[in-house]
All heavy atoms as an XYZ file, in Angstrom:
916
protein
N       0.840     -1.188      0.000
C       0.000      0.000      0.000
C       0.880      1.244      0.000
O       1.832      1.340      0.748
C      -0.914      0.003      1.227
C      -1.911      1.144      1.272
C      -3.006      0.996      0.228
O      -3.122     -0.046     -0.416
N      -3.803      2.026      0.061
N       0.550      2.171     -0.866
C       1.312      3.415     -0.962
C       0.685      4.468     -0.063
O      -0.534      4.625     -0.037
C       1.349      3.911     -2.414
C       2.027      5.269     -2.497
C       2.071      2.901     -3.303
N       1.520      5.171      0.676
C       1.058      6.274      1.510
C       1.832      7.532      1.196
O       3.038      7.482      0.930
C       1.223      5.921      2.987
C       0.257      4.851      3.483
C       0.314      4.663      4.978
O       1.378      4.737      5.575
N      -0.838      4.414      5.588
N       1.140      8.652      1.251
C       1.748      9.961      1.039
C       1.509     10.790      2.297
O       0.365     10.923      2.742
C       1.138     10.662     -0.165
C       1.223      9.930     -1.513
C       0.528     10.751     -2.594
C       2.665      9.671     -1.886
N       2.568     11.350      2.837
C       2.468     12.170      4.039
C       2.991     13.561      3.720
O       4.160     13.732      3.370
C       3.258     11.559      5.205
C       3.171     12.453      6.433
C       2.746     10.156      5.520
N       2.105     14.544      3.862
C       2.440     15.930      3.533
C       2.760     16.711      4.804
O       2.262     16.399      5.886
C       1.264     16.599      2.817
C       0.854     15.917      1.543
C      -0.625     16.035      1.269
O      -1.376     16.283      2.222
O      -1.023     15.862      0.110
N       3.540     17.763      4.630
C       3.833     18.670      5.728
C       4.215     20.024      5.161
O       4.539     20.142      3.982
C       4.966     18.127      6.602
O       6.144     17.968      5.843
N       4.149     21.047      6.029
C       4.653     22.353      5.642
C       3.618     23.431      5.408
O       3.978     24.579      5.138
N       2.349     23.105      5.469
C       1.344     24.140      5.277
C       1.262     25.072      6.467
O       1.933     24.883      7.483
N       0.443     26.108      6.333
C       0.278     27.043      7.433
C      -0.256     28.371      6.981
O      -0.737     28.521      5.855
N      -0.132     29.353      7.872
C      -0.593     30.712      7.621
C       0.604     31.599      7.315
O       1.609     31.579      8.053
C      -1.337     31.248      8.842
C      -1.751     32.723      8.829
C      -2.761     32.978      7.727
C      -2.300     33.126     10.189
N       0.509     32.357      6.239
C       1.605     33.242      5.843
C       1.025     34.540      5.303
O      -0.090     34.552      4.753
C       2.510     32.546      4.803
C       1.748     32.268      3.516
C       3.774     33.339      4.536
N       1.764     35.622      5.466
C       1.310     36.905      4.938
C       1.554     36.989      3.435
O       2.448     36.314      2.907
C       2.049     38.035      5.642
C       1.691     38.178      7.112
C       2.336     39.393      7.741
O       3.280     39.962      7.207
N       1.829     39.805      8.892
N       0.776     37.819      2.752
C       1.029     38.019      1.311
C       2.477     38.434      1.075
O       3.034     39.255      1.815
C       0.057     39.147      0.952
C      -1.052     38.998      1.933
C      -0.406     38.557      3.212
N       3.068     37.836      0.048
C       4.469     38.079     -0.250
C       5.424     37.136      0.443
O       6.625     37.120      0.132
N       4.920     36.352      1.356
C       5.748     35.423      2.106
C       6.000     34.127      1.361
O       5.595     33.955      0.200
N       6.678     33.203      2.052
C       7.063     31.926      1.453
C       6.696     30.754      2.359
O       6.641     30.908      3.582
C       8.578     31.890      1.206
O       8.973     32.894      0.310
N       6.458     29.637      1.734
C       6.246     28.372      2.430
C       6.866     27.261      1.597
O       6.963     27.384      0.370
C       4.763     28.064      2.620
C       3.991     28.728      3.759
C       2.521     28.355      3.683
C       4.578     28.372      5.112
N       7.234     26.184      2.282
C       7.751     25.010      1.586
C       6.949     23.795      2.022
O       6.904     23.465      3.206
C       9.227     24.796      1.892
C       9.868     23.705      1.056
C      11.256     23.406      1.535
N      12.037     22.608      0.605
C      12.925     21.692      0.952
N      13.145     21.455      2.233
N      13.606     21.016      0.039
N       6.345     23.138      1.044
C       5.599     21.916      1.301
C       6.470     20.704      0.988
O       7.283     20.742      0.061
C       4.334     21.861      0.446
C       3.371     23.044      0.539
C       2.150     22.783     -0.337
C       2.969     23.307      1.971
N       6.262     19.650      1.757
C       6.965     18.393      1.523
C       5.959     17.256      1.475
O       4.927     17.306      2.143
C       7.980     18.112      2.634
O       8.951     19.113      2.714
N       6.279     16.245      0.690
C       5.423     15.066      0.608
C       6.322     13.845      0.459
O       7.056     13.739     -0.527
C       4.470     15.172     -0.570
S       3.518     13.670     -0.901
N       6.236     12.953      1.440
C       7.041     11.736      1.425
C       6.152     10.547      1.103
O       5.113     10.348      1.739
C       7.713     11.540      2.779
N       6.576      9.779      0.120
C       5.837      8.586     -0.290
C       6.515      7.336      0.239
O       7.744      7.258      0.283
C       5.739      8.519     -1.809
N       5.711      6.366      0.623
C       6.243      5.086      1.097
C       5.395      3.957      0.537
O       4.238      4.164      0.152
C       6.255      5.041      2.622
O       4.947      5.173      3.144
N       5.999      2.752      0.501
C       5.296      1.599     -0.030
C       5.933      1.123     -1.317
O       7.068      1.461     -1.641
N       5.179      0.345     -2.075
C       5.669     -0.208     -3.337
C       5.433      0.811     -4.449
O       4.313      0.967     -4.924
C       4.961     -1.523     -3.657
O       5.234     -2.482     -2.666
N       6.491      1.478     -4.844
C       6.398      2.587     -5.796
C       7.159      2.249     -7.055
O       8.332      1.876     -7.004
C       6.954      3.877     -5.166
C       6.145      4.230     -3.910
C       6.910      5.023     -6.170
C       6.771      5.316     -3.070
N       6.481      2.384     -8.178
C       7.128      2.173     -9.467
C       8.135      3.288     -9.695
O       7.843      4.466     -9.478
C       6.055      2.164    -10.558
C       6.521      1.661    -11.887
C       6.987      0.371    -12.039
C       6.476      2.477    -13.014
C       7.409     -0.104    -13.267
C       6.896      2.013    -14.242
C       7.352      0.726    -14.375
N       9.332      2.908    -10.140
C      10.411      3.895    -10.227
C      10.150      4.994    -11.257
O      10.575      6.132    -11.078
C      11.732      3.199    -10.545
O      11.632      2.492    -11.759
N       9.460      4.660    -12.333
C       9.158      5.643    -13.378
C       7.804      6.268    -13.066
O       6.761      5.728    -13.426
C       9.150      4.968    -14.746
C       9.005      5.969    -15.875
O       9.095      7.176    -15.661
N       8.774      5.477    -17.069
N       7.815      7.409    -12.384
C       6.544      7.962    -11.903
C       6.546      9.483    -11.998
O       7.543     10.097    -12.391
C       6.302      7.531    -10.456
C       7.371      8.039     -9.503
O       7.580      9.233     -9.342
N       8.069      7.109     -8.851
N       5.439     10.059    -11.637
C       5.319     11.508    -11.543
C       4.779     11.850    -10.162
O       3.877     11.178     -9.660
C       4.390     12.059    -12.613
N       5.349     12.875     -9.574
C       4.843     13.391     -8.306
C       4.498     14.860     -8.503
O       5.109     15.551     -9.327
C       5.883     13.248     -7.192
C       6.247     11.804     -6.877
S       7.335     11.646     -5.445
C       6.169     11.896     -4.096
N       3.526     15.305     -7.746
C       3.147     16.697     -7.928
C       2.195     17.199     -6.875
O       1.887     16.497     -5.904
N       1.754     18.415     -7.106
C       0.872     19.105     -6.180
C      -0.347     19.642     -6.916
O      -0.232     20.184     -8.014
C       1.605     20.267     -5.511
C       2.730     19.817     -4.650
C       4.035     19.657     -5.016
C       2.657     19.438     -3.276
N       4.778     19.196     -3.953
C       3.953     19.063     -2.876
C       1.626     19.388     -2.335
C       4.239     18.647     -1.579
C       1.907     18.981     -1.044
C       3.205     18.606     -0.673
N      -1.485     19.477     -6.278
C      -2.743     20.043     -6.734
C      -3.306     20.844     -5.571
O      -2.903     20.665     -4.425
C      -3.714     18.939     -7.143
C      -3.297     18.188     -8.383
C      -2.210     17.322     -8.380
C      -3.976     18.357     -9.588
C      -1.807     16.638     -9.517
C      -3.595     17.679    -10.733
C      -2.508     16.821    -10.680
O      -2.123     16.160    -11.820
N      -4.245     21.723     -5.864
C      -4.864     22.487     -4.789
C      -6.350     22.670     -5.052
O      -6.808     22.618     -6.197
C      -4.188     23.851     -4.633
C      -4.370     24.790     -5.813
C      -3.522     26.047     -5.608
N      -3.690     26.994     -6.709
C      -2.958     28.105     -6.849
N      -2.000     28.399     -5.953
N      -3.177     28.915     -7.864
N      -7.064     22.868     -3.960
C      -8.500     23.082     -4.060
C      -8.911     24.169     -3.084
O      -8.748     24.023     -1.865
C      -9.268     21.793     -3.756
C     -10.752     21.898     -4.011
C     -11.439     20.547     -4.021
O     -10.911     19.552     -3.535
N     -12.625     20.503     -4.612
N      -9.413     25.249     -3.640
C      -9.917     26.353     -2.837
C     -11.401     26.136     -2.575
O     -12.072     25.416     -3.325
C      -9.690     27.669     -3.566
N     -11.943     26.755     -1.543
C     -13.372     26.582     -1.231
C     -14.255     26.947     -2.417
O     -14.088     28.006     -3.023
C     -13.582     27.548     -0.060
C     -12.259     27.657      0.578
C     -11.262     27.581     -0.535
N     -15.163     26.044     -2.756
C     -16.094     26.296     -3.840
C     -15.530     26.124     -5.235
O     -16.208     26.409     -6.220
N     -14.286     25.664     -5.322
C     -13.643     25.496     -6.629
C     -13.206     24.048     -6.826
O     -13.093     23.276     -5.871
C     -12.442     26.428     -6.755
C     -12.800     27.897     -6.757
C     -11.587     28.756     -7.068
C     -11.954     30.224     -7.142
N     -10.777     31.080     -7.477
N     -12.942     23.711     -8.082
C     -12.461     22.379     -8.391
C     -10.973     22.269     -8.083
O     -10.245     23.267     -8.063
C     -12.700     22.068     -9.874
C     -14.170     21.876    -10.230
C     -14.347     21.377    -11.656
O     -13.519     21.641    -12.522
N     -15.408     20.640    -11.899
N     -10.544     21.038     -7.839
C      -9.128     20.795     -7.633
C      -8.387     21.103     -8.929
O      -8.831     20.726    -10.024
C      -8.893     19.341     -7.213
C      -7.490     19.054     -6.739
C      -7.369     17.650     -6.194
N      -8.203     17.446     -5.013
C      -8.160     16.359     -4.256
N      -7.317     15.368     -4.549
N      -8.957     16.241     -3.205
N      -7.247     21.776     -8.794
C      -6.481     22.158     -9.986
C      -5.012     21.794     -9.821
O      -4.482     21.744     -8.702
C      -6.596     23.664    -10.242
C      -6.041     24.537     -9.142
C      -6.101     26.026     -9.477
O      -6.662     26.394    -10.523
O      -5.582     26.814     -8.665
N      -4.365     21.581    -10.950
C      -2.944     21.272    -10.949
C      -2.153     22.507    -10.550
O      -2.447     23.613    -10.987
C      -2.516     20.804    -12.334
C      -1.048     20.471    -12.540
C      -0.915     19.322    -13.530
C      -0.264     21.666    -13.060
N      -1.139     22.293     -9.706
C      -0.197     23.358     -9.366
C       1.129     23.103    -10.087
O       1.610     23.951    -10.833
C       0.033     23.431     -7.849
C       1.086     24.483     -7.515
C      -1.275     23.725     -7.119
N       1.707     21.934     -9.849
C       2.982     21.600    -10.483
C       3.208     20.101    -10.390
O       2.795     19.466     -9.416
C       4.141     22.329     -9.805
N       3.855     19.546    -11.416
C       4.227     18.138    -11.396
C       5.667     17.986    -11.848
O       6.205     18.847    -12.565
C       3.325     17.286    -12.303
O       3.449     17.748    -13.655
C       1.871     17.352    -11.870
N       6.272     16.879    -11.439
C       7.661     16.602    -11.780
C       7.818     15.098    -11.909
O       7.520     14.358    -10.973
C       8.585     17.153    -10.689
C      10.071     16.843    -10.786
C      10.659     17.326    -12.107
C      10.817     17.485     -9.622
N       8.282     14.654    -13.079
C       8.474     13.225    -13.289
C       9.813     12.774    -12.715
O      10.710     13.605    -12.455
C       8.429     12.878    -14.778
O       9.597     13.409    -15.412
C       7.182     13.433    -15.448
N       9.954     11.484    -12.558
C      11.224     10.944    -12.067
C      12.345     11.206    -13.057
O      13.517     11.187    -12.685
C      11.089      9.443    -11.801
O      10.536      8.779    -12.920
N      11.988     11.477    -14.313
C      12.981     11.805    -15.321
C      13.336     13.276    -15.372
O      14.237     13.674    -16.117
N      12.618     14.102    -14.598
C      12.979     15.517    -14.505
C      12.097     16.483    -15.285
O      12.380     17.682    -15.322
N      11.026     16.005    -15.874
C      10.138     16.890    -16.631
C       9.165     17.589    -15.690
O       8.500     16.948    -14.888
C       9.348     16.105    -17.679
O      10.267     15.473    -18.577
C       8.435     17.024    -18.469
N       9.095     18.910    -15.803
C       8.214     19.695    -14.943
C       7.034     20.264    -15.728
O       7.100     20.450    -16.942
C       8.963     20.863    -14.287
O       9.515     21.691    -15.314
C      10.086     20.371    -13.394
N       5.981     20.549    -14.990
C       4.803     21.202    -15.556
C       4.222     22.080    -14.463
O       4.012     21.630    -13.343
C       3.769     20.162    -16.005
C       2.576     20.806    -16.673
O       2.707     21.819    -17.345
N       1.401     20.226    -16.497
N       3.994     23.351    -14.788
C       3.462     24.304    -13.830
C       2.172     24.932    -14.345
O       2.026     25.188    -15.540
C       4.455     25.447    -13.575
C       5.697     25.081    -12.827
C       6.865     24.729    -13.502
C       5.731     25.101    -11.435
C       8.024     24.398    -12.815
C       6.888     24.784    -10.734
C       8.021     24.440    -11.439
O       9.172     24.129    -10.751
N       1.281     25.236    -13.425
C       0.134     26.058    -13.772
C       0.634     27.470    -14.084
O       1.586     27.951    -13.463
C      -0.851     26.109    -12.619
N      -0.011     28.126    -15.037
C       0.417     29.478    -15.413
C       0.388     30.424    -14.218
O       1.222     31.337    -14.117
C      -0.481     30.022    -16.518
C      -0.232     29.352    -17.858
O       0.837     28.727    -18.025
O      -1.105     29.452    -18.736
N      -0.550     30.213    -13.322
C      -0.731     31.123    -12.190
C       0.418     31.074    -11.187
O       0.547     31.980    -10.357
C      -2.049     30.819    -11.479
O      -2.050     29.482    -11.003
N       1.246     30.038    -11.242
C       2.330     29.913    -10.259
C       3.714     29.989    -10.896
O       4.717     29.989    -10.172
C       2.198     28.612     -9.435
C       0.817     28.505     -8.816
C       2.525     27.393    -10.269
N       3.774     30.052    -12.201
C       5.076     30.109    -12.877
C       5.863     31.323    -12.411
O       5.338     32.428    -12.321
C       4.881     30.160    -14.390
C       4.498     28.828    -15.014
C       4.320     28.950    -16.518
C       3.935     27.612    -17.132
N       3.679     27.711    -18.589
N       7.135     31.090    -12.105
C       7.996     32.164    -11.634
C       7.924     32.394    -10.140
O       8.751     33.122     -9.581
N       6.946     31.791     -9.475
C       6.814     31.962     -8.015
C       7.014     30.651     -7.263
O       7.556     30.644     -6.165
C       5.425     32.514     -7.682
C       5.129     33.862     -8.303
C       3.821     34.449     -7.771
N       2.666     33.603     -8.083
C       1.854     33.096     -7.175
N       2.050     33.323     -5.886
N       0.808     32.349     -7.540
N       6.569     29.553     -7.850
C       6.659     28.239     -7.205
C       7.716     27.397     -7.920
O       7.873     27.478     -9.145
C       5.330     27.496     -7.275
C       4.223     28.082     -6.444
C       4.342     29.308     -5.821
C       3.034     27.385     -6.281
C       3.317     29.849     -5.058
C       2.001     27.890     -5.523
C       2.140     29.133     -4.917
N       8.397     26.563     -7.136
C       9.382     25.644     -7.703
C       9.153     24.253     -7.117
O       9.118     24.092     -5.891
C      10.807     26.094     -7.394
O      11.020     27.407     -7.916
C      11.820     25.148     -8.026
N       9.025     23.281     -8.004
C       8.860     21.901     -7.564
C      10.193     21.186     -7.705
O      10.945     21.429     -8.658
C       7.748     21.172     -8.357
C       7.432     19.826     -7.731
C       8.103     21.053     -9.833
C       6.172     19.164     -8.306
N      10.494     20.328     -6.742
C      11.716     19.540     -6.792
C      11.439     18.192     -6.112
O      10.411     18.029     -5.454
C      12.869     20.259     -6.099
O      12.565     20.494     -4.730
N      12.361     17.266     -6.297
C      12.147     15.958     -5.690
C      13.471     15.287     -5.382
O      14.497     15.588     -6.006
C      11.288     15.059     -6.574
C      11.838     14.753     -7.938
C      10.839     13.979     -8.788
N      10.693     12.606     -8.333
C       9.749     11.775     -8.756
N       8.854     12.181     -9.650
N       9.695     10.533     -8.312
N      13.413     14.379     -4.420
C      14.535     13.527     -4.066
C      14.082     12.107     -4.376
O      13.311     11.521     -3.618
C      14.873     13.700     -2.586
C      16.103     12.916     -2.167
O      16.406     11.882     -2.804
O      16.755     13.321     -1.197
N      14.548     11.574     -5.485
C      14.083     10.260     -5.913
C      14.484      9.164     -4.922
O      13.742      8.199     -4.721
C      14.629      9.928     -7.303
C      13.964     10.749     -8.391
O      12.831     11.206     -8.234
N      14.668     10.967     -9.488
N      15.631      9.308     -4.304
C      16.087      8.295     -3.354
C      15.177      8.223     -2.133
O      15.014      7.164     -1.526
C      17.521      8.597     -2.919
N      14.555      9.340     -1.799
C      13.666      9.405     -0.632
C      12.195      9.390     -1.022
O      11.327      9.459     -0.148
C      13.950     10.664      0.181
C      15.340     10.726      0.782
C      15.528     12.013      1.586
C      16.907     12.083      2.221
N      17.107     13.338      2.984
N      11.918      9.316     -2.318
C      10.521      9.372     -2.797
C       9.781     10.557     -2.187
O       8.641     10.440     -1.721
C       9.779      8.068     -2.477
C      10.236      6.917     -3.344
O      10.460      7.084     -4.545
N      10.398      5.752     -2.742
N      10.444     11.689     -2.213
C       9.893     12.901     -1.607
C       9.858     14.016     -2.639
O      10.812     14.204     -3.396
C      10.731     13.335     -0.404
O      10.711     12.291      0.580
C      10.183     14.607      0.220
N       8.755     14.752     -2.633
C       8.606     15.890     -3.527
C       8.390     17.137     -2.674
O       7.789     17.083     -1.598
C       7.435     15.690     -4.516
C       6.093     15.637     -3.798
C       7.426     16.768     -5.582
N       8.921     18.251     -3.156
C       8.848     19.526     -2.445
C       8.194     20.576     -3.335
O       8.288     20.514     -4.560
C      10.240     20.003     -2.052
C      11.048     18.980     -1.293
C      11.956     18.160     -1.962
C      10.914     18.826      0.079
C      12.703     17.219     -1.281
C      11.663     17.887      0.772
C      12.548     17.080      0.076
O      13.286     16.142      0.760
N       7.566     21.544     -2.690
C       7.033     22.694     -3.414
C       7.442     23.943     -2.658
O       6.943     24.205     -1.561
C       5.510     22.618     -3.538
C       4.885     23.712     -4.394
C       5.284     23.534     -5.870
C       3.361     23.723     -4.259
N       8.359     24.682     -3.240
C       8.778     25.960     -2.675
C       7.870     27.041     -3.235
O       7.820     27.232     -4.455
C      10.236     26.257     -3.024
C      10.742     27.589     -2.501
C      10.787     27.663     -0.989
O      11.223     26.725     -0.341
N      10.321     28.776     -0.433
N       7.167     27.710     -2.357
C       6.198     28.724     -2.780
C       6.660     30.086     -2.295
O       6.762     30.312     -1.088
C       4.817     28.401     -2.208
C       4.309     27.018     -2.580
S       2.632     26.689     -2.000
C       2.896     26.666     -0.242
N       6.971     30.963     -3.234
C       7.406     32.319     -2.924
C       6.391     33.331     -3.432
O       5.532     33.006     -4.257
C       8.773     32.586     -3.562
C       9.856     31.664     -3.043
O       9.829     31.225     -1.900
N      10.821     31.355     -3.909
N       6.507     34.547     -2.948
C       5.616     35.635     -3.379
C       4.153     35.203     -3.326
O       3.387     35.395     -4.267
C       5.989     36.081     -4.797
O       7.322     36.500     -4.860
N       3.776     34.624     -2.215
C       2.425     34.085     -2.086
C       1.376     35.176     -2.116
O       1.601     36.294     -1.619
C       2.314     33.271     -0.797
C       2.934     31.870     -0.892
C       3.234     31.297      0.485
C       2.028     30.939     -1.671
N       0.245     34.828     -2.719
C      -0.868     35.743     -2.865
C      -2.095     35.167     -2.161
O      -2.188     33.957     -1.939
C      -1.193     35.957     -4.339
C      -0.027     36.404     -5.189
C      -0.420     36.462     -6.655
C       0.746     36.870     -7.536
N       0.363     36.913     -8.975
N      -3.053     36.015     -1.892
C      -4.282     35.549     -1.238
C      -4.955     34.455     -2.057
O      -5.526     33.503     -1.505
C      -5.225     36.719     -1.027
N      -4.853     34.569     -3.372
C      -5.504     33.574     -4.234
C      -4.800     32.226     -4.242
O      -5.298     31.279     -4.847
C      -5.638     34.103     -5.666
C      -4.368     34.667     -6.252
C      -4.295     36.188     -6.109
O      -4.644     36.715     -5.022
O      -3.859     36.843     -7.085
N      -3.674     32.123     -3.569
C      -3.013     30.831     -3.407
C      -3.592     30.042     -2.234
O      -3.229     28.881     -2.033
C      -1.511     31.015     -3.191
C      -0.801     31.614     -4.391
O      -1.101     31.187     -5.520
O       0.057     32.504     -4.186
N      -4.458     30.680     -1.483
C      -5.078     30.009     -0.345
C      -5.896     28.816     -0.813
O      -6.773     28.951     -1.674
C      -5.981     30.986      0.426
O      -5.171     32.022      0.988
C      -6.737     30.271      1.541
N      -5.590     27.649     -0.264
C      -6.264     26.413     -0.674
C      -5.734     25.265      0.173
O      -4.754     25.422      0.916
C      -6.002     26.127     -2.147
N      -6.385     24.123      0.019
C      -5.815     22.877      0.530
C      -4.955     22.294     -0.582
O      -5.423     22.141     -1.714
C      -6.908     21.879      0.947
C      -6.269     20.573      1.423
C      -7.792     22.473      2.047
N      -3.716     22.012     -0.261
C      -2.769     21.492     -1.236
C      -2.630     19.977     -1.044
O      -2.388     19.505      0.076
C      -1.417     22.177     -1.079
C      -1.410     23.566     -1.646
C      -2.139     24.589     -1.049
C      -0.694     23.868     -2.805
C      -2.159     25.866     -1.582
C      -0.700     25.140     -3.348
C      -1.439     26.139     -2.730
O      -1.457     27.405     -3.274
N      -2.779     19.257     -2.143
C      -2.729     17.804     -2.119
C      -1.527     17.302     -2.916
O      -1.282     17.753     -4.039
C      -3.997     17.205     -2.723
C      -5.252     17.507     -1.963
C      -6.022     18.619     -2.263
C      -5.671     16.662     -0.935
C      -7.181     18.897     -1.562
C      -6.839     16.931     -0.234
C      -7.578     18.046     -0.549
O      -8.739     18.316      0.145
N      -0.845     16.354     -2.340
C       0.257     15.679     -3.027
C      -0.302     14.528     -3.861
O      -1.262     13.851     -3.442
C       1.243     15.156     -1.988
S       2.633     14.242     -2.658
N       0.284     14.323     -5.014
C      -0.142     13.239     -5.904
C       1.059     12.457     -6.402
O       2.109     13.045     -6.679
C      -0.912     13.818     -7.088
C      -1.251     12.776     -8.152
O      -0.487     12.566     -9.088
N      -2.369     12.130     -7.987
N       0.888     11.159     -6.470
C       1.905     10.269     -7.036
C       1.197      9.358     -8.024
O       0.161      8.766     -7.690
C       2.561      9.445     -5.928
C       3.389      8.231     -6.348
C       4.621      8.654     -7.139
C       3.818      7.424     -5.123
N       1.717      9.245     -9.224
C       1.070      8.374    -10.192
C       2.081      7.757    -11.138
O       3.179      8.285    -11.335
C      -0.006      9.143    -10.975
C       0.557     10.219    -11.865
O       1.005      9.962    -12.985
N       0.570     11.444    -11.368
N       1.697      6.633    -11.700
C       2.529      5.971    -12.715
C       1.676      5.010    -13.521
O       0.564      4.657    -13.144
C       3.693      5.229    -12.069
C       3.316      4.040    -11.238
C       3.036      2.774    -11.672
C       3.194      4.007     -9.809
N       2.741      1.966    -10.607
C       2.831      2.680     -9.459
C       3.357      4.961     -8.802
C       2.642      2.304     -8.137
C       3.161      4.569     -7.486
C       2.800      3.265     -7.161
N       2.228      4.628    -14.661
C       1.595      3.609    -15.483
C       2.543      2.425    -15.530
O       3.721      2.581    -15.842
C       1.307      4.153    -16.885
C       0.410      3.242    -17.712
C      -0.029      3.929    -19.007
N      -0.861      5.094    -18.765
C      -2.145      5.048    -18.518
N      -2.773      3.890    -18.447
N      -2.821      6.167    -18.349
N       2.028      1.228    -15.228
C       2.868      0.042    -15.183
C       3.245     -0.413    -16.591
O       2.724      0.083    -17.591
C       2.141     -1.094    -14.457
O       1.125     -1.630    -15.289
N       4.148     -1.367    -16.651
C       4.554     -1.928    -17.934
C       3.371     -2.542    -18.675
O       3.382     -2.619    -19.909
C       5.626     -2.989    -17.723
C       6.967     -2.439    -17.293
C       7.590     -2.895    -16.134
C       7.617     -1.461    -18.031
C       8.813     -2.385    -15.731
C       8.840     -0.954    -17.638
C       9.428     -1.425    -16.484
O      10.644     -0.921    -16.091
N       2.356     -2.964    -17.959
C       1.188     -3.589    -18.576
C       0.094     -2.575    -18.873
O      -0.992     -2.948    -19.315
C       0.641     -4.683    -17.655
C       1.657     -5.749    -17.349
C       2.325     -5.757    -16.130
C       1.979     -6.716    -18.275
C       3.277     -6.727    -15.837
C       2.921     -7.694    -17.999
C       3.579     -7.693    -16.785
N       0.348     -1.301    -18.607
C      -0.596     -0.251    -18.946
C      -1.548      0.154    -17.842
O      -2.347      1.076    -18.031
N      -1.486     -0.514    -16.702
C      -2.382     -0.153    -15.609
C      -1.949      1.181    -15.005
O      -0.759      1.441    -14.846
C      -2.372     -1.234    -14.538
N      -2.930      2.010    -14.677
C      -2.652      3.346    -14.135
C      -2.901      3.342    -12.636
O      -3.936      2.866    -12.169
C      -3.537      4.390    -14.806
C      -3.322      5.800    -14.312
C      -2.159      6.494    -14.643
C      -4.270      6.431    -13.521
C      -1.954      7.782    -14.189
C      -4.072      7.714    -13.068
C      -2.920      8.394    -13.405
O      -2.709      9.670    -12.961
N      -1.941      3.900    -11.898
C      -2.047      3.983    -10.448
C      -1.896      5.441    -10.030
O      -1.006      6.140    -10.524
C      -0.955      3.147     -9.780
C      -1.047      1.682    -10.071
C      -0.455      1.156    -11.206
C      -1.716      0.832     -9.212
C      -0.536     -0.201    -11.492
C      -1.812     -0.515     -9.480
C      -1.221     -1.036    -10.619
N      -2.738      5.886     -9.124
C      -2.658      7.254     -8.624
C      -3.002      7.272     -7.148
O      -3.950      6.614     -6.716
C      -3.604      8.168     -9.393
N      -2.218      8.032     -6.402
C      -2.398      8.124     -4.961
C      -2.385      9.586     -4.542
O      -1.708     10.416     -5.161
C      -1.293      7.356     -4.234
C      -1.230      5.904     -4.613
C      -0.436      5.480     -5.668
C      -1.981      4.951     -3.920
C      -0.386      4.148     -6.035
C      -1.934      3.613     -4.288
C      -1.137      3.224     -5.340
O      -1.097      1.903     -5.691
N      -3.137      9.868     -3.466
C      -3.255     11.236     -2.967
C      -2.892     11.307     -1.488
O      -3.163     10.366     -0.731
C      -4.684     11.741     -3.138
C      -5.104     11.899     -4.560
C      -5.722     10.985     -5.341
C      -4.915     13.068     -5.382
N      -5.934     11.496     -6.595
C      -5.458     12.771     -6.644
C      -4.355     14.321     -5.164
C      -5.445     13.686     -7.698
C      -4.343     15.229     -6.200
C      -4.883     14.925     -7.446
N      -2.331     12.431     -1.118
C      -2.107     12.718      0.284
C      -3.385     13.222      0.931
O      -4.405     13.415      0.262
N      -3.314     13.469      2.228
C      -4.499     13.889      2.976
C      -4.785     15.376      2.820
O      -5.884     15.838      3.163
C      -4.329     13.557      4.467
C      -3.435     14.511      5.266
C      -1.945     14.308      5.017
O      -1.535     13.450      4.244
N      -1.128     15.104      5.716
N      -3.833     16.120      2.301
C      -4.016     17.555      2.102
C      -3.436     18.367      3.234
O      -3.461     17.951      4.393
N      -2.906     19.528      2.884
C      -2.388     20.452      3.887
C      -2.879     21.860      3.546
O      -2.842     22.276      2.394
C      -0.844     20.391      3.960
O      -0.380     21.225      5.026
C      -0.184     20.820      2.656
N      -3.337     22.559      4.555
C      -3.936     23.875      4.346
C      -2.853     24.941      4.215
O      -1.943     25.033      5.045
C      -4.858     24.240      5.509
C      -5.483     25.616      5.423
C      -6.522     25.722      4.305
O      -7.371     24.847      4.174
N      -6.452     26.803      3.527
N      -2.992     25.750      3.191
C      -2.154     26.942      3.012
C      -3.086     28.150      3.003
O      -4.009     28.223      2.183
C      -1.348     26.876      1.704
C      -0.643     28.207      1.448
C      -0.335     25.746      1.769
N      -2.842     29.070      3.915
C      -3.656     30.276      4.015
C      -2.752     31.489      3.897
O      -1.788     31.627      4.662
C      -4.415     30.323      5.345
O      -5.244     29.163      5.466
C      -5.298     31.567      5.415
N      -3.054     32.341      2.926
C      -2.283     33.563      2.711
C      -3.175     34.737      3.092
O      -4.173     35.016      2.429
C      -1.816     33.686      1.250
C      -0.925     34.920      1.099
C      -1.081     32.431      0.824
N      -2.810     35.380      4.182
C      -3.657     36.451      4.697
C      -2.843     37.368      5.596
O      -1.921     36.926      6.286
C      -4.830     35.866      5.489
O      -5.596     36.897      6.089
N      -3.220     38.648      5.577
C      -2.561     39.594      6.475
C      -3.340     39.723      7.784
O      -2.939     40.473      8.678
C      -2.433     40.954      5.789
O      -3.700     41.409      5.352
């Protein structure tokens, strides 16, 4: 069973920074993608950033230039450095891990979510 444990959320003032971490454990396929999604009240969950084990990144336009995703493959851990935070970044942030097996089966796992609140 795969588990994802997130940490690092909290309350920060506009313009401030936070760093989220997500550690994965269990039977994990080496060729995978890890990333972050967020969901604000009354809105759908949206992609923030993803990073494959091969190093390919994808960012939402709204966070480009402010957020940086990175990972430690040896520790199965993904990080999200969030700078220049805005009120509209307020949301529950969810970690995601997914891969497709050699036989084509798709696996996706989610963390429990961590609250990020940007407010003065």
